[in-house]
C-alpha positions in Angstrom: 23.8 -7.7 21.3 22.4 -4.7 23.1 19.5 -3.0 21.3 21.6 -0.4 20.2 23.5 -2.8 18.1 20.2 -4.6 17.1 18.5 -1.4 16.0 22.0 -0.4 13.7 21.6 -3.8 12.5 18.0 -3.1 11.5 19.2 0.3 9.7 22.0 -1.3 7.6 19.5 -3.5 6.4 16.9 -1.3 5.5 19.2 0.9 3.5 20.8 -2.1 2.0 16.9 -3.1 1.3 15.8 0.5 -0.2 18.9 0.6 -2.5 18.2 -2.7 -3.8 14.8 -1.6 -4.1 15.5 1.9 -6.4 17.5 -0.5 -8.9 14.8 -2.3 -9.1 12.1 0.4 -9.6 15.0 1.8 -12.3 15.0 -1.8 -14.2 11.1 -1.1 -13.8 12.0 2.1 -15.9 10.8 4.1 -13.1 12.7 7.3 -12.7 13.9 8.0 -8.9 13.0 11.6 -7.5 13.9 11.0 -4.3 15.8 8.8 -1.8 15.1 8.7 1.8 12.6 11.8 1.8 12.7 13.1 5.3 10.6 15.9 6.5 9.5 17.2 9.8 5.8 15.4 9.0 7.0 11.9 7.9 9.8 10.3 5.8 8.9 8.5 2.6 11.7 5.5 1.6 11.7 6.2 -2.3 10.1 8.6 -4.4 9.6 7.9 -8.1 8.2 8.8 -11.4 6.7 6.2 -14.3 4.6 7.8 -17.1 2.3 10.8 -15.5 2.4 8.6 -12.0 4.5 10.4 -9.0 4.8 7.2 -6.3 5.2 7.5 -2.8 7.0 3.7 -2.2 7.8 2.3 1.2 10.3 -0.9 1.9 9.4 -3.4 4.2 12.5 -6.4 4.8 10.4 -9.1 6.3 11.3 -12.8 6.7 8.6 -13.4 4.6 6.3 -10.7 1.9 3.2 -11.2 3.9 4.7 -9.5 6.1 6.1 -6.1 5.0 1.9 -5.4 4.0 1.1 -6.5 7.5 3.9 -3.8 8.8 2.6 -0.8 7.8 0.4 1.2 10.3 -2.3 3.6 10.0 -0.1 5.7 11.5 3.0 5.2 9.5 0.7 5.1 6.4 -0.6 8.4 7.3 3.1 10.1 7.9 3.8 9.1 4.6 1.0 10.5 3.7 2.3 13.7 4.9 5.5 13.7 3.7 4.1 13.2 0.0 2.3 16.6 0.3 5.4 18.3 1.2 7.2 16.7 -1.6 4.4 18.0 -3.7 4.1 21.1 -2.6 8.6 21.3 -3.2 8.5 19.6 -6.7 6.7 21.6 -9.1 7.6 18.9 -11.9 5.1 16.6 -10.0 2.0 18.6 -9.6 0.3 17.4 -12.9 0.7 13.6 -12.0 -1.5 11.1 -10.5 -0.3 10.2 -7.2 0.1 6.2 -6.1 1.7 4.8 -2.1 3.1 1.4 -3.3 5.6 -1.0 -0.9 8.0 -2.8 -2.1 8.7 -6.3 0.1 12.2 -7.4 0.7 12.4 -11.2 1.9 16.3 -12.8 2.1 17.0 -15.2 -1.1 13.9 -13.8 -3.3 13.3 -11.2 -5.6 11.8 -7.7 -4.2 8.2 -8.1 -4.5 5.5 -4.6 -5.9 3.0 -4.5 -4.3 1.3 -1.2 -6.6 -1.6 0.9 -5.1 -1.1 -0.5 -1.5 -3.1 2.1 -0.4 -5.2 5.0 -0.8 -5.7 7.9 1.2 -7.5 9.3 3.1 -9.8 12.3 2.6 
């Protein structure tokens, strides 16, 4: 398997994990506002809302759940935060909402694990 094949397989697994997590969030009472939101400054896997909070979710599919949190670098968090700012500017329905950054870890043969408030943006 070449690098290209490996990358394509990883992208397919990632898309599958994101779809699974969107349904998981729906079952927990979240409303999905966007899936794979992209802008020049970054991307967010899932944007959801529950109550008065707009939640920006990063999905990580790893062999173990601990690897899910460790897989998000400071640079990646900043890109997610930047994309979240663009989303908030483009979507007036989120202006008066609180904001939270979550991670959902997906590992084989286990339910997704939702790490709420996984990090807070630096000022």
